[in-house]
C-alpha positions in Angstrom: 0.2 0.4 -0.2 2.2 3.0 1.0 5.5 3.1 -1.3 3.8 1.9 -4.2 0.5 4.2 -4.2 -1.9 3.5 -6.7 -2.8 7.0 -8.3 0.0 8.9 -8.2 1.5 6.5 -10.8 5.1 8.2 -13.2 3.6 8.4 -16.4 5.5 8.7 -19.9 6.4 11.7 -21.6 2.6 13.8 -23.1 2.9 16.4 -25.7 0.2 18.4 -23.7 -0.9 17.4 -20.1 -3.9 19.9 -19.5 -5.1 19.9 -15.7 -8.1 17.9 -15.7 -6.3 15.2 -17.5 -3.8 14.7 -15.1 -6.2 13.7 -12.5 -8.5 11.6 -14.7 -5.5 10.0 -16.3 -4.2 8.9 -13.1 -8.2 7.7 -11.5 -8.6 5.8 -14.8 -5.4 4.4 -14.2 -6.5 3.3 -10.7 -9.6 1.7 -12.0 -7.8 -0.4 -14.7 -6.4 -1.9 -11.8 -9.0 -3.1 -9.6 -6.9 -6.4 -8.1 -4.1 -3.7 -6.7 -7.1 -1.7 -5.2 -9.1 -4.5 -3.8 -5.8 -5.6 -2.4 -4.8 -2.5 -0.9 -8.8 -1.7 0.6 -8.6 -5.5 1.9 -5.9 -5.6 4.6 -6.6 -2.5 6.0 -10.4 -3.5 5.9 -9.3 -6.9 7.4 -7.2 -4.7 10.4 -10.3 -2.9 11.5 -12.3 -6.2 11.9 -9.7 -7.6 13.6 -9.9 -5.0 15.8 -13.4 -5.0 17.0 -13.6 -8.4 17.1 -10.9 -8.6 19.5 -12.4 -6.0 21.8 -10.1 -3.5 21.3 -10.5 -0.7 24.2 -12.2 2.3 21.6 -9.7 4.8 22.4 -6.6 2.2 21.6 -8.6 1.1 17.8 -9.3 4.1 17.2 -5.7 5.4 17.6 -4.2 2.4 15.2 -6.8 3.3 12.9 -6.2 7.0 12.8 -2.4 6.1 12.3 -3.1 3.9 9.7 -4.9 6.9 7.7 -2.0 9.4 8.3 0.7 6.9 7.3 -1.2 5.8 3.8 -1.5 9.0 3.0 2.0 10.8 3.5 3.8 8.0 3.1 2.1 6.8 -0.1 2.6 10.1 -1.8 5.4 11.4 -0.3 7.6 8.5 -2.0 5.5 8.2 -5.3 6.0 11.5 -5.8 9.8 11.7 -4.8 10.2 8.7 -7.6 8.7 10.5 -10.2 10.8 13.4 -9.8 13.4 11.3 -9.4 12.3 9.8 -13.5 11.6 13.7 -14.7 7.7 13.7 -14.8 7.8 16.9 -12.2 10.2 18.4 -14.6 7.9 18.1 -17.2 4.9 18.9 -15.4 6.8 22.4 -14.5 7.5 22.5 -18.3 3.5 21.7 -19.4 1.7 25.3 -20.0 -1.5 26.1 -17.4 -1.5 26.5 -14.0 1.1 25.4 -11.5 -1.3 24.6 -8.7 -4.3 23.5 -10.9 -1.5 20.7 -11.7 -0.4 19.5 -8.9 -3.3 20.2 -7.1 -5.5 17.9 -9.2 -2.7 15.4 -9.6 -3.2 15.6 -5.5 -6.6 15.6 -4.5 -6.6 12.6 -7.4 -4.6 10.9 -5.0 -6.8 11.4 -1.7 -9.7 10.4 -3.5 -8.2 6.8 -4.2 -7.0 6.9 -0.5 -10.8 7.3 0.8 -12.0 4.6 -2.1 -9.6 2.1 0.0 -10.6 3.4 3.2 -13.7 4.3 3.1 -15.1 -0.3 3.6 -13.0 0.7 7.1 -15.3 3.8 8.4 -18.4 1.6 7.4 -17.0 -1.9 9.4 -15.7 0.1 12.2 -19.4 1.7 12.7 -21.7 -1.6 11.6 -19.0 -4.0 13.9 -18.6 -1.2 16.8 -22.7 -0.5 16.6 -22.4 3.4 16.2 -25.1 5.2 14.8 -25.0 6.8 11.1 -24.5 10.1 12.2 -21.1 8.7 13.2 -20.5 6.7 10.4 -21.3 10.4 8.6 -18.7 12.2 10.7 -16.2 9.5 9.9 -16.8 9.7 5.9 -15.6 13.6 6.5 -13.3 13.1 9.0 -11.3 10.5 6.6 -11.5 12.4 3.5 -10.6 15.9 4.9 -7.5 14.2 6.8 -6.5 12.5 3.7 -5.9 15.1 1.8 -4.5 16.3 4.6 -1.9 14.0 4.3 -1.6 13.9 0.6 -0.8 16.9 0.3 2.0 16.7 3.8 3.5 13.8 1.8 3.7 16.1 -1.2 5.7 18.8 0.3 8.3 17.0 2.3 9.2 15.7 -1.0 11.2 19.4 -0.9 13.3 18.1 2.1 14.1 14.5 0.8 16.8 14.2 -1.8 15.6 10.4 -3.0 12.0 8.4 -2.6 14.0 6.3 0.4 14.7 8.9 2.7 11.5 10.5 2.7 10.0 7.6 4.5 11.9 8.6 7.1 11.1 12.5 7.5 7.1 11.5 6.8 7.3 9.5 10.0 9.7 12.8 11.9 6.8 14.8 10.9 3.9 12.7 11.7 4.8 11.0 15.2 4.9 14.9 16.8 1.6 15.7 15.0 0.4 12.6 16.0 1.5 12.9 19.6 -0.2 16.9 19.9 -3.1 15.2 18.5 -3.9 13.3 22.1 -3.3 9.6 20.3 -0.9 8.8 22.4 -2.0 10.1 25.8 -5.4 11.1 25.8 -6.4 15.2 25.2 -5.8 17.1 28.1 -8.5 19.0 29.7 -6.8 22.3 29.2 -3.3 23.8 28.6 -1.7 24.2 25.5 -1.7 21.0 24.5 -5.5 20.7 24.6 -5.2 23.3 22.4 -2.7 22.3 19.9 -4.7 18.9 19.6 -7.9 20.8 19.1 -6.5 22.4 15.9 -4.8 18.9 15.6 -6.5 17.1 12.4 -5.7 14.0 13.7 -7.0 14.2 16.6 -10.5 15.2 15.5 -10.2 11.8 13.1 -9.8 9.5 16.1 -12.5 11.0 17.8 -14.7 10.2 14.4 -13.3 6.8 15.1 -13.7 6.8 19.1 -18.1 7.3 17.7 -18.0 5.3 15.4 -16.4 2.3 17.3 -19.4 3.0 19.6 -17.4 4.9 22.1 -17.3 8.3 23.8 -15.8 11.0 21.1 -13.2 13.9 22.2 -15.1 16.6 20.6 -18.8 16.7 19.4 -19.8 15.5 15.6 -19.9 19.1 14.8 -16.7 20.0 15.9 -15.0 17.6 14.4 -16.6 18.0 10.9 -15.8 22.1 11.2 -12.2 21.2 12.8 -11.0 18.7 9.9 -12.8 20.9 7.0 -10.5 23.6 7.9 -7.3 21.7 8.3 -7.6 19.9 4.6 -8.2 23.9 3.6 -5.5 24.9 4.6 -3.6 22.2 3.5 -4.4 22.9 -0.2 -3.8 26.6 0.3 -0.2 25.2 1.3 -0.4 23.0 -1.8 -1.5 26.4 -3.8 1.4 28.4 -2.3 4.4 26.0 -2.7 3.5 24.0 -6.1 5.8 25.9 -7.9 8.9 24.9 -6.0 7.6 21.5 -5.2 7.5 21.0 -9.4 10.8 23.0 -10.3 12.7 21.5 -7.9 15.8 19.4 -9.5 
């Protein structure tokens, strides 16, 4: 799953790559590889079912599923973008007429959309086996989509600091670990103080909260807060990608 992102596939040279065709082509590649997509969707689903069937506490089950989501989006995109740079594909994109943010944004958002398709069965399984409600499933679906946008953008941005595909694995862990910690995934969210404020702004804290709610537990935040916070984080991530798109595409 990670390290071989299904949608961010290095493409052969093209005379003209328009923003809409970059994303559409990557999605078409994924659809054509149905067996691979089924495997990539099935493995996280098995993990979710095992956690619930094993009666894991909702806090820890939610934590493991949140970490899984973070790694799928960030590592997959970071490795594949790095490989695309090494293969010269990003250089060709940078030379393509059109908006750099639209080219890179369409590509990365297509990857996030594929990740949502892969991981949505996990959300459904967690809700059904955890006796969650329809509302908790809806909140989790929104949180999942928002978090995957954040992680895919994060993985793309991390390639600015990594020299090659091997380095991005370490860089992703170095970046994700403090974000997951500040989100209260390992220790819980404090009732007050700066860590409580940091967790409230951390998208992984809200994804964790949504998973707990879907698993039948008591979420850390209200459903409305989870949805608004993670939507805001996704918007900030997309804005950052727009700002950094030229640097990402043109970096040697």
